[in-house]
N, C-alpha and C positions, 0 to 999 in steps of 0.2 A: 416479024423477026427482029427488026431494028428496035422495036419497043422492048423486046425481051433483053437485048444487049444493054440498052440504057438502064433497064431495070436492074440487071446484074451488076453493072458498074456502080450504080447508086448503092447497092447492097455492100460492095467491097470497099467503098470509100469510108475511111475511119471517121468516127465522130470527134468533133473538136473537144479538147479538154477544157474543163472550167479553170480559168486563170485565178490564181491567189496572189495577194500582194507579196512583193519580194521581201518585205520586212515582217511578215507574219510570225516568224520564229522568234522575234525579239520583243514581242508585246509584253512579256513578263518583266524584262529589264526596264522597259519604259515605265511600267507601273510602279516599280520600286523607285525609279528616279523621280517620278511625279510625287510620290509620298515624301521623299526626302526634300524635295523643293517646297512642299507644303509645310513640313516641319521647320525648315530654315526660315520661311516667311513668318511663321508663328513665333519663332524665337526672337526675330527682330521686333515683332509687335509687342512681345512681353518686355524685351530689353528696354524699349523706349518708354514703357509705362513705369519702370522701376526708377527709384531715385538714385542718383549717382552718389557713391559713398564707398564704404569699405567692401572689398571683394568678398562675395559669398558664393556658395556652391548651389546650383539649381539642377536637379535631376529630372530628366524628361523621359517618360515611358512611352515609346512610339509603337503603336500596333501596326505592323506591316501586313503580311498575309496571314491567314488563319493558321497555316501549317507551321512556319518557323516561330520560335518563342519571341516574345516582345524584346526589343532591343533597348538597353538603357544608355542614354547619352548624357555624359557629364559636361556641363557648360559652366564656366565661371563668369558671373556677371556682377557688376558693381551694385551693392545694396547698402543703403544707409539704415542701420539698425539703431533706432533711438530707444525704443522699449521693445523687448523681444516679443512679448505676447501681442502687442498692438501692431507691430510691423508685420508679423507672420499673418495675422488675421487680415490686414489690409491687402497684402500682396495676394493671398489666397483668393480673396474676394475679387480682386482685379482680374486675375488670370482666369478664374472660374467663369466670369462673365464673358470673357473674350474667346477662350480656347478650351472650354471644358472637355470637349470630345477628343482633344489631341494628345494631352499628356497630363500627368500628375506632378505635383511640386513638393519637394522636401527641402526646407530651409534649415540650415544648421548654423546659426550665427555664432561668432566667436564669443566666448564668455567675457562678461564685463570684468575689468580689473577689480580686485577686492578693495573695498573702502578702507582707507587708512584707519588703524586703531587709534581712537582718541586718547591723547595723553591724560592721565589722571591729574585733576587739579588739586593741588595741595592747599589746605586751609591753614593759614598762618594764625596761630593763637597768640593773643597778646602776651608779652613776656611779663611775668609777675616780678616786680622789683622789690615789693615789700608788702607783708600782710601781718597784722597784729590784732587778734581778738581779745587779748589781755587775759586769756584763760590760764596762761602760765606766768602771770605777772607782766611787768614791763619788758618788752623785747629789748635785748642788748643792742639792736640796731639804732635805737633812739639815743640821742645825746641831750641831756638836760643842760641847757645853756644858762638858764636863770630860773629860780623858783623851786618848787617842790612837787614832783609828780607822784600821785598815789593811785594804786589800783584797788578798787573796791567792787566786790560782786562782779568780777570779770569786766569791769569798765574803768576807763581812765578818768580821774578827777584831780583837782588841785586845791590846795587850801590858800593859795595866793596866786597872783598873776604869774604864769609860768611859760617859759619858752622851751620847746623841744624841736630838735632838728634831726633829719634822717636823710640818707642818700649819699650821692657822690657829686663832686663839682661838675662832672661831665654829663649828668642827666640833662636831656634836652626836651623831648616831647613825652608827656605822660598824662595819665588820668588819676586823680585823687578822689577816693570815695570814703565816706565815713557816716556814721549815724550820730546825730546830736540828740542825746536822750534828755538832757536837762540843760537849761540855759539861765544865766543870771545877769550877765552884762556882755558888752561887746567882746567877741573873740575873733580870731582871724586865722587864715591859712596863707602862708607865704610861699611863693614859687620863684624859681630861677634866682635863688639867694646867692649873692656873691659874699655878702656879710650882712649883718643886721642893719647896716646903713645903706645898702644897695640891693634892692629886691622889688618884686611886684606882689601886692597884697590884696586878698579878698577879705573884706570885713563883714561879719554878720552880727546882727543884734536880734532883739525880740520881734521888732516890727519892720526892719529894713535891712538892706545889704547894699554894698557898693565896692568899687575897686580904688586902690591908691598905688601910685608909683613912688618908691622911695629912692632918692638920689642924694648921696653924700649926707645922709641923715635927715634930709628934708622930705616930709610926706606931702604928696600932692594928690588930691582926689581927681579921679578920671571923670570928666564931664559925661552926663547922660548915662551913668551906670547905676544909679539908684533904682532899686527894684520896687520900692513900695512895700506894703505889708506882706510878709512872707509866712505868717502864722507861727504858732508856738511849737515846741517840740512835743513828741518825737518827730524827727524829720531826717531824711537822708540827703546829704549834700554830694554834689559831683562837680569837681573842678577839672576842666580840660585845658591843657596847655599844648598848643601845636603850632610850630612856626612862630609867627608874630600875632597869633590869635589866642585870646583868653576868654573862656566861657565859664559861667557858673550856673548850676541848675539845682533844683530840688526835685528828685524823681525825674519825670519827663517834662517838667515845667522849666523852661529857661528863664533865669532871672536877669542876666545881663551878659553882654559880650562886647569886646572892643579889641583894637589892634594896637600893638606897641612893639617897637624894635630896639628897646633899650638893652634887654638881656636875652640871650638865646640858650643859656644853660645855667645850671646851678642846683643847689640843694632844695629840699622841701622842708618847711617848718610849720609848726602850729603854736599859736599863743592862746592860752585858755585863761578866761576870767575865773576867779575863785568860785568853787563849787559847781562849775560846769562839768557835765558828764558827756563823754563821747565813747564810741565803741566801733569795732570792726573797721579799722583803718586799712585801706587797701590801695596800693599804688601799682599801676600797670603801665608799661611802655607802649607807645603808639608805634606799631610797625609800619614801615614804608617800603 
């Protein structure tokens, strides 16, 4: 009988309930917080890998649970963009190696400022002071100081030693070019003429050339300016007067050069020996 009572009491005693953790209902929240902590840790890993510089925008796509859509987090981090393509490639490679499975990156660097438009460079053409090819006779720019100037077959010649002067007293630096078609005796080109007693002179003959400085009617040859044999005509002379430097050339061949500070401005003159022929006289200013 007692056994039956104990047996019935055991049957009536309720079964103990299985205990569950008190925080079981918050496991989803904890999962989300864990994901966010992982993302923040990854962000600091990426931020330390980037070079400090101009702020740029980094977009992180964070996959949380499968049900809610991916969340997009916008974070501004300092990025030094030197070359857009190169930096984008480098940062992508760095992040891909470390946190490929956590987020994707979109870098939108600020555009570089436009390069300044270069200013056009102007080419200064030499100013033509005088040109005479004698096709219309002797130009009125010439002044025959002594002798007799004759134009024959569009070339200038003389029947006796003749002085011609052209230009202005204020002419300073210039280049004189002319063709010597025929030569008989010593002729010359005078530069920086104050008057015929004060000037600097280039003398040319059939086989030689040299410079002389004329002061108060006294002619003095400049040492070491004799060129030696220069060959017969036809030939093209070029006389350059710039500052205190005087140079004579035939074509590209320099005959002589020297420095003198006696005169810094003046007329241009030509003295021709009888039956000498010249053509295409051209004088241009040297622009500075």
